[in-house]
C-alpha positions in Angstrom: 102.7 98.7 118.3 105.7 96.9 116.2 106.5 98.3 112.9 107.5 97.3 109.0 110.2 99.4 107.8 111.6 98.2 104.3 114.8 99.8 102.1 114.6 99.0 98.7 118.6 99.6 97.1 118.8 100.3 93.5 121.2 100.5 91.0 120.8 103.7 90.0 122.9 106.5 91.2 122.2 110.2 92.0 125.4 112.5 93.4 127.7 109.3 93.4 125.4 107.3 95.7 122.7 104.5 94.9 119.4 105.8 95.0 117.5 104.6 98.1 113.7 104.1 98.3 112.2 103.9 102.3 108.9 102.8 103.3 107.2 102.0 106.4 103.6 101.2 107.5 101.1 103.9 109.7 100.7 103.4 113.4 97.4 101.3 114.3 98.8 98.3 112.9 101.2 95.8 113.6 104.4 94.6 111.6 103.5 92.4 108.7 107.5 91.3 108.0 105.5 87.7 107.2 103.5 89.2 104.6 106.4 90.9 103.1 109.1 88.6 103.7 107.4 85.7 102.4 105.1 86.7 99.7 105.9 90.4 98.8 109.5 91.0 98.3 110.3 87.4 97.0 107.9 88.4 94.2 109.5 91.8 93.2 112.9 90.2 93.4 112.0 87.6 90.9 110.5 90.2 88.3 111.9 91.3 85.4 112.9 94.9 84.9 110.1 95.6 82.6 108.0 94.3 85.0 108.7 96.9 87.7 110.1 99.9 85.1 108.2 102.6 83.2 107.8 101.9 79.6 110.9 104.2 78.4 112.6 102.1 81.6 114.2 105.4 82.9 112.1 105.2 86.2 110.4 103.0 88.7 106.7 102.0 88.0 105.3 101.9 91.1 101.8 100.5 89.5 103.5 97.9 87.7 105.2 97.1 91.1 101.9 96.8 92.4 100.7 94.4 89.9 103.9 92.1 90.4 103.3 92.2 94.6 99.7 91.9 94.2 100.4 88.8 92.0 98.5 85.3 92.6 96.5 87.2 95.6 92.6 86.9 95.8 90.1 89.5 95.5 89.1 90.4 99.6 90.0 89.7 102.5 92.2 92.5 103.0 93.4 92.8 106.8 97.4 93.0 107.0 98.2 92.0 103.3 96.7 95.9 102.3 99.4 97.3 104.8 102.5 95.0 103.5 101.9 95.8 99.9 101.3 99.5 101.6 104.8 99.5 102.8 106.8 98.9 99.9 104.4 101.0 97.7 106.0 103.7 100.0 109.2 102.9 99.1 108.6 102.5 95.1 107.1 106.3 95.3 109.8 107.3 96.6 112.2 106.2 94.5 110.0 107.0 91.6 110.3 110.6 93.0 114.1 110.6 93.8 115.1 109.1 90.5 113.1 112.6 88.7 114.9 114.4 91.5 111.7 116.1 92.4 109.7 115.9 96.4 107.2 113.6 95.7 103.8 116.0 96.3 105.7 117.7 93.2 105.4 114.3 91.1 101.8 113.4 92.3 100.5 117.4 90.8 103.0 117.3 87.4 100.9 113.4 87.4 98.0 113.8 88.8 96.5 117.2 89.2 97.7 119.3 86.4 100.5 120.7 88.3 98.4 122.3 91.1 99.5 121.9 94.8 99.3 123.2 97.9 102.3 125.0 99.2 101.6 124.5 102.8 98.7 121.8 104.2 96.1 121.9 107.0 97.0 119.7 110.2 95.8 119.0 113.0 97.3 117.5 115.9 95.8 114.2 117.1 96.6 113.0 121.0 94.0 113.3 123.9 94.7 109.9 125.0 93.6 108.3 128.3 96.5 107.4 130.8 96.2 106.3 134.5 96.4 109.5 136.4 95.5 111.9 133.3 93.2 114.2 135.0 91.4 117.4 133.1 94.7 119.7 133.9 96.9 117.2 132.7 94.8 117.1 129.1 94.6 120.8 128.8 98.4 121.1 129.5 98.8 118.4 126.2 96.3 120.8 124.7 98.4 123.7 125.0 101.2 122.2 124.2 99.9 121.5 120.7 99.0 125.0 120.2 102.5 126.4 121.3 103.5 124.4 118.2 101.5 126.1 116.0 98.6 124.3 115.4 94.7 125.7 116.1 92.8 122.4 115.6 93.0 119.3 118.5 91.3 115.8 118.5 91.2 114.2 121.4 89.8 110.4 122.2 86.2 109.3 124.0 84.9 106.4 125.1 87.4 105.4 127.3 85.3 107.4 130.1 81.6 107.5 130.8 79.5 109.9 128.5 79.4 113.0 131.6 83.4 112.4 132.0 84.1 113.0 128.6 81.9 116.1 127.9 84.2 117.5 131.2 87.2 116.8 128.7 85.6 118.5 125.8 84.2 121.5 127.1 88.2 121.6 129.2 89.5 121.6 126.0 87.0 124.2 124.4 88.1 126.4 126.8 91.6 126.9 124.8 90.6 126.6 121.3 88.8 129.1 119.2 86.2 127.3 119.0 84.3 124.0 118.5 85.3 124.2 115.0 89.1 123.4 116.3 88.4 120.6 118.4 87.4 116.8 116.9 86.7 113.5 119.0 87.5 110.4 118.0 85.9 107.1 119.5 87.7 104.1 117.7 85.0 102.6 117.0 84.0 101.1 120.5 80.2 102.0 120.5 77.3 99.8 119.5 74.6 102.2 118.3 72.8 102.9 121.3 75.9 104.3 122.5 76.5 106.1 119.7 73.5 107.8 119.2 73.5 109.3 122.5 77.1 110.6 122.4 76.3 112.3 119.1 73.1 114.0 120.8 75.3 114.9 123.5 77.8 116.7 120.9 75.6 118.9 119.1 75.6 121.7 121.6 79.4 122.0 120.9 79.6 122.8 116.9 82.7 120.1 116.9 84.8 119.9 113.8 84.0 116.1 113.8 82.7 112.8 115.0 85.2 110.3 114.3 84.4 106.7 114.0 81.5 106.1 116.1 81.1 102.3 115.6 83.0 99.4 114.1 84.4 100.4 110.9 82.3 98.0 108.6 79.3 98.6 110.1 78.0 100.8 107.6 74.1 100.7 109.0 75.2 102.1 112.2 77.2 104.9 110.7 74.4 105.5 108.5 71.9 105.6 111.5 74.3 107.9 113.8 75.1 110.1 110.5 71.1 110.9 110.2 70.8 112.2 113.9 74.3 113.9 114.5 74.4 117.3 113.7 78.6 116.9 114.0 80.0 115.7 111.4 81.0 112.3 110.8 84.6 111.3 110.1 85.8 107.7 109.2 87.8 105.6 107.0 90.8 104.8 108.4 90.5 101.0 108.7 89.1 100.8 105.5 92.0 98.9 103.2 90.7 99.1 99.9 88.9 101.0 97.1 85.8 98.5 97.5 85.6 99.0 101.0 85.8 103.0 100.6 83.0 102.7 97.9 80.7 100.4 100.3 81.1 103.3 102.8 80.2 105.8 100.3 77.3 103.4 99.1 76.0 102.3 102.5 77.6 104.3 105.0 74.9 107.6 104.9 78.2 110.2 104.3 77.2 113.5 103.2 79.3 114.8 100.7 78.6 118.5 101.6 79.4 117.9 105.7 81.4 114.6 106.0 85.1 113.6 105.9 87.2 110.5 104.4 90.1 109.5 106.8 91.5 106.4 104.4 95.3 105.8 105.1 97.6 105.1 102.1 99.9 103.3 103.7 97.3 101.2 105.2 95.6 100.1 102.0 97.3 98.8 99.7 99.5 102.3 99.4 99.2 105.1 96.8 98.3 103.2 93.9 95.0 102.0 95.8 94.5 105.4 97.1 94.1 107.2 93.5 92.0 104.2 92.7 90.0 105.5 95.7 89.9 108.8 95.1 89.0 108.2 91.2 85.8 106.5 92.9 84.7 108.8 95.2 85.1 112.0 92.3 82.6 109.6 90.7 80.2 109.7 93.4 80.1 113.7 93.7 83.0 113.9 96.2 85.8 116.6 96.3 89.1 115.3 97.2 88.9 118.3 100.2 86.9 116.0 102.2 89.8 113.6 102.1 91.7 113.7 105.2 93.8 111.0 105.5 95.0 109.3 108.8 98.7 108.4 109.6 100.3 111.5 110.9 103.6 111.1 108.6 105.4 112.6 105.4 103.6 110.4 102.9 100.5 111.5 104.2 101.5 115.1 103.8 102.9 115.1 100.5 99.8 112.9 98.9 97.7 116.1 100.6 100.1 119.0 99.2 100.3 117.0 95.4 96.6 115.9 95.1 94.6 118.8 96.9 93.4 117.4 100.0 91.8 118.7 102.7 94.5 118.4 105.2 96.7 116.1 107.2 96.5 114.5 110.7 99.8 114.8 113.0 100.4 113.1 116.2 103.1 115.4 117.9 105.9 113.5 119.7 103.8 110.1 119.4 104.7 107.3 117.0 108.2 108.4 116.3 110.4 108.3 115.0 107.9 107.1 112.3 105.8 109.9 113.1 105.7 113.5 112.4 107.3 116.3 109.5 110.7 117.2 108.6 112.8 118.7 111.9 113.2 122.0 110.4 109.9 123.0 109.1 107.8 124.6 111.7 103.9 124.2 112.1 102.4 127.4 111.2 98.8 128.6 111.9 97.7 125.2 111.8 99.6 124.5 108.5 103.1 122.7 107.6 105.1 122.8 104.0 106.3 119.7 102.9 110.1 119.1 102.6 111.4 120.2 99.3 113.8 116.9 99.8 113.9 114.7 96.6 110.6 112.1 97.3 109.1 111.7 101.0 111.6 113.8 102.8 112.8 110.6 105.2 116.0 111.9 105.1 115.0 115.3 107.1 114.2 113.0 110.0 117.6 112.3 111.1 115.7 109.8 114.2 114.3 108.3 111.2 117.1 107.8 109.1 118.9 106.0 112.0 116.2 103.7 111.7 116.9 102.4 108.4 121.0 103.0 108.5 120.4 100.2 111.7 118.1 98.2 108.9 120.5 98.6 106.3 123.7 97.5 107.5 
């Protein structure tokens, strides 16, 4: 898949160099270069300074930048537009933290979480894809690699094989992890109601961490029906791209706040500005931020999880590089990782990712 990457170069100078903000979109969506180049960047370039800076004029204001990007846009019809805005929103948050000389998680904790933050974030390794010739032994080898890296919880795909074959794959992984709570499964929205229900009933005896996205992400009725028969927690939300869509999931999707998980991805859903609105909405509906474990597997989501007190973050060891993953020099320990102390998001701690931006800026 293609990826959008953006660089915002400013006239703010720190340590003799211009402050630069970096943004990109999460895996799962294609590049949004047309939307970004034809609509969003021209609006930002035309904006007056006061339309992008905070009221004191001393830092960038991602909320103001968001309003500029979304000017003259109709509500609804989110699709790829939400991803394009998310790319540039990430770069503005990177800038705002760098201007203050703070890692992003510290800035978020100070502004939105009364200074409270998590020193380390619970992360799980997502993998278990289907490939030609990948039998159960190869799947086990993959999971062992994740466990050897320091992860204690893993996730595999289901639905790409018949149910009985998927159950054998699940049982093979369960031989490696401490308990069923250390394994999640992900159907990527492929099931109809009958199939999703059959899987739910078959999964129940294993006591898994969650059953992810059993059906189409906008089929809230299906999600509710599956939730009613599933003893396994339901996890979904990575393909909901606005606060309003997430609110409809809460209203109509049968999700329970003491059992299930919300996986909205800030980089795909209009950025952190919109994600903050989503967190406010779920709080008003009795949900804790600890039930949020964002999709994405990148440093932006990690900083958000640490600074806003979420329940954890996804990781893709060795997949979707160089955009996925965390700082190269910070290990996974007992299923947790610390966000980088580098100001901003910490893109600079990933040399292969920095090479992408250096080429882009050349």
